[in-house]
N, C-alpha and C positions, 0 to 999 in steps of 0.2 A: 511480563507474565509473573504472577505470584507463584512462588514455589509450592508444589503440592505438599500437603500434610501427610505424614506417615503416622497412622493411628494403630496402636497395638493393644492387645487384650491383657488384662491383669486380673486373674482369678485368685491371686494370693499376693502377699507382700513380696515374696521371692520372685514371682513372675513379673511384678511391677518393676522391681530392681533390674531384672533381666532385660525388660523392654527399654527402660531408660538408659542403661549402660550400653545397649547395643544400638542406640541412635534414634529412637522414636521421637516424634514431635508432640505426641499426645497419647494418653492412655484412656481406655474406658474400663470401668469397674463397677461393681455393684455393692450396695450395702446389704444388710441382713434382711431387708424387706423390699418388696416391690421390684425385684430384678428378675430378668428372664432366665437366669441360671441359678436356680434355688439351691442346687447341689454343688456349686463352686465353693471354694474356701473364701467366702465373701467377707467384707470389712465391717466390723462393728464400729461404734462411734469413735473409740480411741484409735482403732486401726485406720479409720478414714482420715482422721486428723494427721496421723503419721504419714499416710500415703500422700496427702496433699502437701505436707511440708517437704517431703522427700522430692516429689516430682517438681514442685514449684521452685525448689532450690536450683534445679537444672534448667528451669525455664520450660518445663514440659507441662502441657495443659492436662487437666483431669476432667473427664466427662463421666458423670454418674448415671447409671442405667436405672431408671424407674419405668421400665418398658413392659409392665404387665397391666392387665385390666384391674381396676380398683372397684371393689364392692362399696355399696353405700355406707356400710358400717365401718369401713376402713378410711374414709376420706379425711376425717379429722387427723388421724394418725399420720396419713400420708402428707398432709399439709404441714404438720409439725416437723416431720422429717425434712421436708423441703426447706423449712425455715432454718433448721440446723445446718444443712448443706450450704445454704445461701450465706449464712453468717461465717462459715468456715472458708468461703472463697472458692467453691467449685466453679469451674469455667463454663459448664453447661450441663443440662439435664437431657437425657435421651428418654422420650416419653412415647407410650403407645396410647394411653387412655385419653380420649377427647375431653372428658370432664376434668381430669387432672390438668391437662394442658390449659384449658380455659381459665381455671381458678388460679393456677400458678402465674400465667401471663398477666392477669389483672392484679394479683397480690404482690408479685415480685417482678415488676416491669423491667428491671435492670438485668434479670437473670436470662442468660442465653438458653434457648430451647431448640432441641433437635427432634425431628419426627422420626421415631424408630421405623425400621423396615416392617415391624409388626403393624404399623398403621395402614399398610397396604396402599400407599400413594404411588400410582404408577402411570399417571397421565398428566398432560399440561393443566387440565382443569383442576385436578387435585393439588398440584404444586402451587398454582396461582392462588387458589383459595387459602391454603395454609400459609403462604407467604403474607397475604393480606391480613390474615388473622394474627400474625406475629411470630411465625416459625422462622428461625434463622437458617436452619439446615434441614434437608431431606435426606434420609438414608434410603437410597433407592433399592427396590426389590432385586434379588439376585437374578430374576428373570429378565431384567432390563437389557436391551441390546446396546451395542456401542453406538449405533446410529441414534437411538433414543437418548442415550447419555449425552451425546453431543448437542441435541436440542435442549434438553433439560438444563444443561450447564450454563445456558445463556438466558435464564429466566429471572435473574435477579435474586436468586436464593442459592445458598451453598449446597453442593451435592457431595454426598459421601457414598462411595462404591466399594463393595467387597472385592478384594483382589486375591485373597488367599484363605483357604480353610474349608471347613465342612459346608456342604450345601444342604439346605432343606429341599425336599422334593416338592412339597406343597408351597404355594405362596405363603409367606410368613404372615401370621395373624389370621390365616384362613384355614388352619389345620385344627380339627377337633377330634382327631382319631384317638390320640392318647387320652384326652379328657373323657370321651364317651366310652371307650373300651376298657381303660385301666384306671379311670378316675384320677388321672394325673394331667392337668391342663398345661399345654404348651403356652397358652396365653397367660398362665399364672406362674410360669417359670419352672414347671415340673415335668417337662416333656419326657416320655418314656421311649422315645425314638422308635415308634412303630414302623417307620420307614426302613429301619435296619433289621427287620425280622423277615422270616421266610414266607413266601407266597407262591401259589401256583396260579397260572392264568387259565381260566376255564371259559367254555362257551356253551350256551343253551340253544339248541335247535329243536323247537317243539318241546317234547318231553325228554329229549336226549341231552345228557351232559357229557362233554368231552373236555380233555385237558390238552393244552398245546405243548409241543416239544420245546423245552427251554434250556438254555446253556448254563443256567445257574438258578439258585433259589431266591436270591435277594433282588426281586424285581423292582423294588422302590428305593434301592440304595445307590445314591450317586457317588461318583468319584469325588475327590477333593479338588476344589477350585485352585488353579495355579495360573496366574497371568504374568509371570516373571518375564517371559519373552515379549510381552506386549506393553511393557512399561512406557516406551516412547509414545505409542499410539494413545495410551490412556492419559498421559500427561497432556498431550496436544488436544485431547477431547475437552479439556477445560475443567476437569474434576477438581474439587476442593480438597478432598481427603481420600486417601487409600486406606481401606480398613482390612486388617488381618483378623479373621475369626479365630477364637480359641480360648475363651475364658475357662473352659474345663480342662485345658491342656497344661502339662507341667511346664516349669520355668525353662527347661532346656529347649522345648519346642518354641516358646515365645522368643527366646534368645536367638535361635537359628533363623526363624522367619523374619524377625525384625532386622537382624544384621544383613541378610541377603537383600531384602527390599531397600534398606538404607543404601547399600552399595550400588544397587541398580539405579535408584533415583539419582544419587549423586553423580554417577557416571554419565547419565543423560545430560544433566546441567553443565557438567565439565567437559562434555563432548569427547568422552572416553568410551572405548569398547568395554563391554561387560561379558564375561564368560558365563553364559546362561547354563550351558551343559554341565560345567563343573559344579556350579551352585545347585543345580537340580539334583545331583547325586547326593549331596549333603542333606537336602530337604527330604529326599526319599528315605534316607536312613533314620531320620528322627521321627517321622510319621507320614504315612500316606495311604490312601485307598485306591491308588492310581490317580493320575492328575488329568484334569480337563480344564479347558479355557471357558467352559460353561456356556450358558445362554448368552452371556455377554458377547461372545464371539461365535454364536450360532451353532454351538456343539449340540448334538442330539443323538438319541439312540445309544449305540455302543460306545460312542465317543464321550458320552456324558455319564453313563451308568457303569457300575461294577456289580454285576449280579453274582459274582463268585465269592466275594468276601466283604463283610461290612466293617471289618476292623483293619488294623495296621497290616499292610502287605509285606513290609520289610524289603530287603534287597537280596536277590539271589547270589549265593556265594559258592554253590557246589551241588553235588549229588551224592547220594549214599552208594557205597560199593557192597558192603556186607555188614552183618551184625553177629558178634559172638559174645554171649553173656549180656552184660550191660553196655559193652563198647560197640559203637557203630562207627564204621570206617567211612570217611568222606573225602572225595576228590575235590579239592578247593579250586574255584575259579576266581576267588578274591581272598584278601587277607582275613584272618581270624585271630582274635586275641582272647586270652583268658579273661573271664567275666563278661564277655560279649553275651548278648541274648540271641538265641537262635530258635527257629521253628522248622520242623521237618513236616512237609506236606504229604499226608497219607490219605488214601481214599476212605479208610475206616475211621478217620479222625486225626487231626494234626497233633503233633507232639512238640511241646515247647520246653525249653530249659535255659538256664544260665550255664555257660561253660566254666564250671568250677575247676575242672581238670582237663587239660589239653595234652594229647600224646602225639608225638612224632617219632615213628620207629620205636614205639614202646617206651620212649623217654618223655617225662614231663617237660613241657616247654611253656613259655609265656605267650608265644605267638607263632604263626605260620603264614607263609606267603602263598599267593596264587600258584597253583601247580602242585603244591604239597598234598600228600595223603595223610590225613590226621585221624585220630580217634577221639571221640567224646563219649561220656557216660550218659545213657538215656534209657529209661524204662519203656517197656512196651515193644510190640512187634513193629519193625521198620522194614518195609519192602525195599529191595534193591532198586536203585534208580530214582528214589524219591528226591524231590527238590528240597534243598536246604536254603532257608533265607535267614539273613541277619535282621533281627528286630530291634536290637540296640547295640550301639558301638561304644565300648567303654572309653576309648580314647576321645571320640567325638564329645561324649557327655562331659568328660573332664575338661576339655577345651572350652565347651560352652559354659560350664560352671565358672571357670576362671575368667571368662569374658565379662561376667557381671560381678563377681566377688572382688575383683581387684580395683574396682572403682576407677576405671581408665578414663571415663568421660570427664571433661573439664569445661568450666565456664570462663570465657575470656573476660578479663577485667583490665581497666586502665588506671594508672596510678600517677599522681603528681606529688612529689616530695618538695617541700620548701624548707631549706636549711640555710638560715642567715645568722651571721654573728650577732650576738646579743638579742636574738628573737627566739620565741618558742617554736621549735620545729613542728610542722603540720604535714599530715598525709591525707590527700583526697583520693578516694577510690570510687569508680563508677563502672556501670555495665551498659550493654546495648539496650537494655529494657527500660532505661531511664532512672534506675536506682542510683543514688549517690550519697556518700557520707564523707565527713571530714573528722579527723581526730587530732588531738594536740598532745604534745609532751608536757611534762610538768616543769622542767627546767630549761633555761635558755641555752642555746648553742654558744660555745666559746671559740676564741681564736687559738688555733694550734700554735704551739711553740715552734714546731718544725714543719710538719705537713698536715693538711686537713684530710678528710675522708675523700678518696678519689671517687669519681663517678662510677668507675667500674666496680668498686667495692660496694657502693650503695646499691647499684643495680643487682649485684650478686645477692645481697641480703634481701632485697625486696622481692626477688624472684622465688625465694624459698617459701612457697605457699604450703608446703608440707602435705598433710593428709586432708586438706580442705578440698572443696569441689572446684577451686579457682586456679587459674594460671594467668600470669601477667602477660598480656598481649602487647602492652606499650607502657613504658615508664618515662615520665617527663621529670626532669630534675631542674629545680630552680635553687641553685646553691652558690654559696661563696666558697672559693677554692680553699680558703684557710679555715673554714668553719669545721668544728668537730664536736661530736657527742659520743657517748659510749655506744658500742654496737648494740647492746641490749636495748637501748632506746629506740633504735630503728626497728629492731625485731618486735618490740612491744607495740609500736605504731602499726606495723603490718598486721600483727595478730588482732588488735582491737578493730582496725578498719575492716578487715575481712569478716570478723565476727558480726560487726554491725551491718555490713552489706548483706550477709547471709540472712540476718533477721529481717531486713527490709524485703528480701526476695521471698521469704517464706511466711511472713506474718499474714494473718487473716485480714481482709480489707475492712475499712471502717464501714459500719452499717449504713446502708443507703435507705432512703425512705421507702416504706411499704405502701402498696395500694390496697384497694378493697374490692371484694367480689360483688359485682352488680349485674343482674340480668332481669329484665322485665319481659315476661312471657305472656302472650295471648294465643290461645289455641282452642278450637272447638273439639268436642269429644266425638270420635267416630263410633259407629255402631254397625252391626250387620256382619255378613260373612264375606271374606275376601279370599279368593281362590286362585292359586297359580296352577296352570295346566301346561302340558308339554306337547300336546298334539290336538288336532282338530276333533277327534272323537271325544277326548276328555272335555273339550270346550262345549260340545253338543250335550254331553251328559249333564254337565254342570248347569247349562242353560235350562235343560228339561227339569232339573231339580229346583229351579227357581233362583239360582244364584245370579245376582246382579253385577257384582264386582269381580270381573275375570281378568287375569293377566297372563300374557304369554311372551316368550322370547322373540327377538326381532323377526325371524322368518315367519313364525306363526302370526305375529302381530301384523305384518305387512299383508298376509294372506286374508286375514279375517277382519281387519279394521280399515276404514269404517265399514259397518255392516250390521247385521242382526245381532252380533255378539257384543258390540261396543267394547272390544277387548282393550285392556290397558297394556302398557309396555313394560317388559321386564328388562332392566339394564343388565348387561353381562357382568359376571363377577370380575372380569378383567376388561374394563371398558375402553375400547378404542373407537367406538362409533360416536356419531353425533347424538346428543341428548334430545329426546322427543319433547314436543310442546304439550302433549296430552298427559293424562294421568300415568304414573309409572311407579314401579318398584325399583329400588336401587340398593347396592351393597358396597359402595365405595365412596370415598370422600369427594371425588370430583363432581359427583351429582349434586352436591350442595350448591353448586353454581346455578342450578335450576331451582325453581320454586314449586312447591306443591307435591313432591313425591313422597312415597312411603318408604321408610328405611327398613330393610329386611334385617333379620337377626344377625346376619353376617357382619353388620356394622359394629358388633361387639359393644353394645350399650349396656353397661352394668351399674350405672349410678344415675341419680337425678341430674347431676351437673352435666354429664355427657348428653342426656336427653335435652336439657335446656339449650345446650350449644346447638343441637340440631334444629330445635324449634325456632331458635333465634335466627337461623338461616332459612326459614321458610318451609321447613318440613311439615307435611300434612299429618303424618302418623308414624309411629315407631313400634316395631316388633323388637322387644328386648332380647338380649342375648340368651341363647339356649344354655349358656353356662351358668345362668341364674336359676336357682330352684324356686319353688312356689313362694317360700317365705321371703326370699330376696326380692322377688318381683313385687310382692306386696309392700315390702319395705321401701323400694324405689318409688312406687306410686304414692305412698303415704307421705314420704319426704318431699316429693315434687309438689304435691297439693299444699303442704304446709308452707314451703318456701316461696312458691310462686303464685299461690292463691287460685289455682285452677287444677282440674283433674288431669289434664294432659291427654293427648290423643294417642293412647296406647292400644295396640292390638295384641291379643293373646295368641301364642303359637299353639294351635289346636292339634294339628296332625301333620306328619310328614316323615319321610326317610331322610335323616340328617345327612347333609353333605359333609363328609369327614375330611376330605382334602379336595383342593382344586390345583391341578398341575399343568404346567406347560409341556411336560414329558408325557409321551403316550406309550404305555407298556404294551399295548396291543400291536402297534406298528413296529415297535422294537422287537418284540418276540417273534413276529411273523416276517421280520426283515423286509418290510415294505419301504421303498425309497421315496415314492411319490408323496408329496405333501400339498394339499390334504389327500388322504386316501379313502376316507369315508367308511372305514371298517366299523367304527363305533356307532354308525347310524344304521347298520344292517343287523347282523346277529347280535344277540345279547351276550356280552362278555362280563366276566366277574373275576375277582381275585379271591382265592381261598387261602386262609391261614392254617397254621398247624392244628387248630382246634376245629377245622372244617367249617368255619363261618364263611359265608359267601357274601362278598361285598360287590354289588353291581357297579359297573363302570358306565358312566354316562358322558358322551362327548357332545359338547355344545357347538355352536355354529362357528366359533373361532378356533376349533380344534383343541380346546382345553378339555382335559379329562377330569371328571368329578367322580370321586369314590364315595358311594352312598353307604349308609349303615345297612347292615343285613336285616335289621328289624325296624319298623316304623314306630314312632312314639305318638301316643295320644295323651294330651294334657288337658286338665280341666281349665276352662277359660277363667281369667280373673279381670276381664274388662268387658265392655259392651260390644267390642268387635273381636272377631276371631279370624285367624289366618290358617288356611289349609293348603298343603302343597302336594301335588300328585305328579309322579314320574311315570311308572310303568304299571300302575294298578289296573286290574281288570274292571270291566263295567260293574260287576257285582260288588267288588271291593269298594269301588268309588262311591256307589250309591249307598252302601252301608255306612261309610264314614260320613257322608253328607247328612244322612238321616240322624246320626248321633248329634249333629249340631243343627238340627232342624229348627230349634227355637230362634237361632240367629237368622236363619233364612226367613222365617215368619216375620221377625222384627224388621228385617231389611225390606221385605215386600210391603209390609203395612206402612212403612215410612215413606215409600216411594210414590 
C-alpha cells in the first residue's frame, strides 16, 4: 500500500514554512492570478520561485492552484503563466476551467494536472472521462461519502479528499450567490461567504408568510470538517491525498493541523495508538466553528451545521461572576495566561479582548490555573454568568511558531568518503530521491607519522551538517588507517557536497518539449426556443404557446415522455442516475460520456477553448455561463468562429431565476427537526430564506433531495444567438405566458423551421 500524501495549504511563505516543518508531503498554493483565494497573501513570481526552492529542498511537492474560470481575454495570460510555472518545476496544477485544462494538457503534456473540486466531478462517468482526457488526479467534492470514495479510489486515477477545514455549504463550482448578490464571484476567487451570513427560514401558504422558529441565525453556516478520528478508515479507503483546507488561515493554524494529521497518519502505519482527544483540544484552541465529520461520514442537520456562530468558537474557560468598573471577575475552569485572547458571550453582543492585565486577588499575575477567580479589564456591560471562551492561547501560539522557525525537519543523506594515501580524497553524497554528487579535495592524502584519522573522528566531522537541511543517515568510509589530511579538508568536502546536493534538489528541471493546441470542431447552429419546466402545468402552457423544445427533470420526464409533449430530459445537478438516450440538458462533466446533450450554464463555460472541448465530446449545444456579461459572450462567440471556422451551437440564456446554490444540506428539515429522509417538505409548501435586507430566496427541492436556492428576482437577457433558453420554476400561468411572448420571434422561427 502506497503511503497516503498529506497535503497542506500555504497562503503565505510563513504558512508554507509552517506546513513543511510540521511534516506535510505536499503544499498547495496560489499565484497572484487565477487562484480561488484572491484575498490570500498569494505568491508573485519571485515568491513562487522561493516557495518552490524551499519546498523541493525538503522533498515536498508544490501544487499551484489555477482553479478559477478563465475569460476569453485572459487565456493568453493564463497560458504564459503556466509556461512560467512549468519551467520553474511545479509538480502539478489544480484546474477548474475545462478550456484551460484542454490547452495545458496539449501544450504541456508532461505537466501533471489535477481537477479542482470546483470542476464538480462527483460520479464514475465524470472521473472516467477526465481520466481518459489526461487528468492525473480528481479532488472530490466535500459531499462525497466514504462509500463513494472507496469506489472512486479504484478507478485508475488519483483521489484527493478534504479531511480538515472549512466546508462550503454549496457544491463547489456551483455557487453563484456571492457573484450575483455582491459581484464577488466564488468561481473567480472572490467569494464573499454568503453562507456565513444571517438568514431566516420562511414559508408561504397562499398569501400568508410565516417564519419558522430557529435555534440560530446562521442557517447556511457549516461546522468545520474534522476527520482525525477516522484516519485509519480513510487510509484503508485507498485515498491518494489527504487535503487540509486553509489558504486563508494564519501560519499557526497550518502548523497545528499539519502536525496533528502527520502524527495520526504515522501512528497508523507504525501500528501505534494516537490520542485523538488530546489533539482535538489543541485543534479547537487554534480555530474551529465546531467540528463535524461531514458528508464524508453521513453527518447532517445539527451534526453538520453551526447556526449559532460563523466564526471561531474558542474553548470555554469559565464564567463571569461580577463586574466593577472595567474589571470583570471570572471563575476559571481552565488555565488563562497574560496575552491570551478571550471572548465573553453576551446576549446583547459578544465582548472580546486580549488579556493585557490579569489579576488574582488584586495582584497582577502572568497566569492562573483552573479553579482560580481572576479579574480582567473589559469595556461594556457584562452580565453575571456569561460564558468566557479562549480564542487564542499565547503559549500554544509560541510553541507553534517555534515548531517551524527552528527548522527541525531534516533530509536524510548518505555519504561515502574515500581517503587513500597518495590519492585525492573524495566525498560522495546522495539521497533517497536519486540525487547524487561527488566532490574532490585539491591535495593528496599523506601517510601519518604516528596515527591517521580514526573512523570515529571522520564520522564526527561528516555528521556536522550544521544549519543545512540535511542529516547524515549513513556514512561509509573507504580509508587507509594511516592516511591523514587536515580536518578543514574534510569539513570543506562536506560543505561543498551538501551545497551541491541542495542545488540538485532545488534547481528547476531542464525544459521538456512543448506540444501545440489543436482542435477540429464541426457543429451545426441551433435555433428556436428551448424551455425548461418543472411541472406538468408549465409543460402544457409552453406547448400551448408553440414551444417545441421542452425539457423536464426525471420524474416529469418519465410521466410525459413519450407522448404529446416529446419532453427532453434534464440531468440532475448531482447526477447519480443513468444517462438517457434521448435529447437532454446536462450540467456536469459525466454527461460528456453521452453524445448530443445541451450543456446548461452550470457547466461554467467562459471561453471558446472550453466550448471547443465540449463540442469535441459530442455536445449539441452550449448555454454559456451566466458569469459572462453580454460583451464577454460576444467575445467568446467571435473567437470561436475565428479559431474553429464555424459559429458554434450556442444558446442564449433568455430568462430564469438563477440557481444561486445547490446543497446536500436541507435547511428546512434541519429547522423543523425532521428525522426521516426524504421528508418531502420541500415539495409541499413554498419555503424561502430571508436575509437581513429582507430579500426572499425561494428554496427548491429536487428529486434527489438536493436543495436549490433561487435568486429572489428573475433575469431577462437579450439573446445573442439564434437559439434562446428559458427556465421556469414557480411562475404563474400569466407570468409564464408574458415571458414566452417576449421571445415569440424564437417560437415563430422554431415553428416555421419544423
